[in-house]
C-alpha positions in Angstrom: 100.1 37.6 57.4 100.3 36.6 61.0 97.7 37.8 63.5 100.3 40.1 65.2 101.0 41.8 61.8 97.4 42.5 60.9 96.0 45.9 61.6 92.8 46.0 63.8 90.3 48.8 64.2 87.8 49.4 66.9 84.1 49.8 66.0 84.1 53.5 66.5 86.9 54.0 63.9 85.1 51.8 61.4 81.8 53.5 61.9 83.4 56.9 61.4 85.5 55.8 58.4 82.6 54.3 56.5 79.9 56.7 57.7 77.8 54.0 59.3 76.2 53.8 62.7 77.9 51.3 65.1 74.5 49.7 65.6 74.4 48.9 61.9 77.8 47.2 62.2 76.4 45.1 65.1 73.3 44.2 63.0 75.6 43.0 60.2 77.4 40.9 62.7 74.1 39.4 64.1 73.0 38.7 60.6 76.3 36.8 59.9 77.5 39.2 57.2 80.5 40.4 59.2 82.6 38.5 61.7 85.0 40.9 63.5 87.6 39.5 65.8 87.4 40.0 69.5 90.0 41.3 72.0 90.5 39.6 75.3 88.1 42.1 76.8 85.5 41.1 74.1 85.9 44.4 72.1 85.1 44.1 68.4 88.2 44.4 66.3 87.9 44.9 62.5 90.9 43.9 60.4 91.5 45.0 56.8 89.8 41.9 55.3 86.7 42.5 57.4 86.7 46.2 56.3 87.0 45.1 52.7 84.0 42.9 53.2 82.1 45.8 54.8 83.0 47.9 51.7 81.5 45.2 49.5 78.3 45.1 51.7 78.0 48.8 51.6 78.3 48.9 47.8 75.6 46.3 47.5 73.2 48.1 50.0 74.0 51.8 49.3 74.8 51.8 45.7 72.8 48.9 44.3 69.8 48.9 46.8 70.2 45.2 47.7 68.5 44.3 51.0 70.3 42.2 53.7 68.8 38.9 52.6 70.1 39.6 49.1 73.5 40.6 50.5 73.6 37.2 52.3 72.8 35.3 49.1 75.4 37.3 47.1 78.1 36.8 49.7 77.4 33.1 49.9 77.5 32.8 46.0 80.7 34.9 45.9 82.3 32.6 48.4 81.3 29.5 46.5 82.6 30.9 43.2 86.0 31.6 44.9 86.1 28.0 46.1 85.3 26.7 42.6 87.8 29.0 41.0 90.5 27.6 43.3 89.5 24.1 42.5 89.5 24.8 38.7 93.0 26.3 39.1 94.2 23.3 41.1 92.8 20.8 38.5 94.2 22.9 35.6 97.7 22.8 37.1 97.3 19.1 37.7 96.2 18.5 34.1 99.1 20.6 32.8 101.6 18.6 34.8 100.0 15.3 33.6 100.1 16.4 29.9 103.7 17.7 30.2 104.8 14.4 31.8 103.3 12.5 28.8 105.0 14.7 26.2 101.8 16.3 25.0 98.2 15.2 24.2 97.8 12.1 22.1 96.3 12.8 18.6 93.2 10.8 19.4 92.5 13.0 22.4 93.3 16.4 20.7 90.4 18.9 20.5 91.2 19.6 16.8 92.7 16.8 14.7 95.8 17.7 12.6 95.1 17.9 8.9 96.5 15.0 6.9 99.6 16.0 5.0 99.6 15.9 1.3 95.9 16.6 0.9 94.8 19.9 -0.5 91.1 20.8 -0.1 89.2 20.0 -3.3 91.7 17.4 -4.6 90.9 13.7 -4.7 87.2 14.2 -4.4 
């Protein structure tokens, strides 16, 4: 979504919507937990993604009792997990293309070897 299509909210609307004091929103920004955009006149503008992040922060602080230092650690870990998930998806897609291009996985590299035909368990022992 382009910046022109994104919805932005002023700090007063966000504070009222989430029942939070504007000073608390400013504190979250100072602590690096939120990064609202700024207008040309330097007014804080909160888009939907920033509001979703605020909801996550409020769940951690209000509902789970996590302090701001804990919130920072959790948000950093959440971000790192998202990066790793994207990398795993990318590598998985690459592997699938590679295997498909080879016509499958060679028997020697299969996770479970195919049973030898003609052998019945218990026979020939």
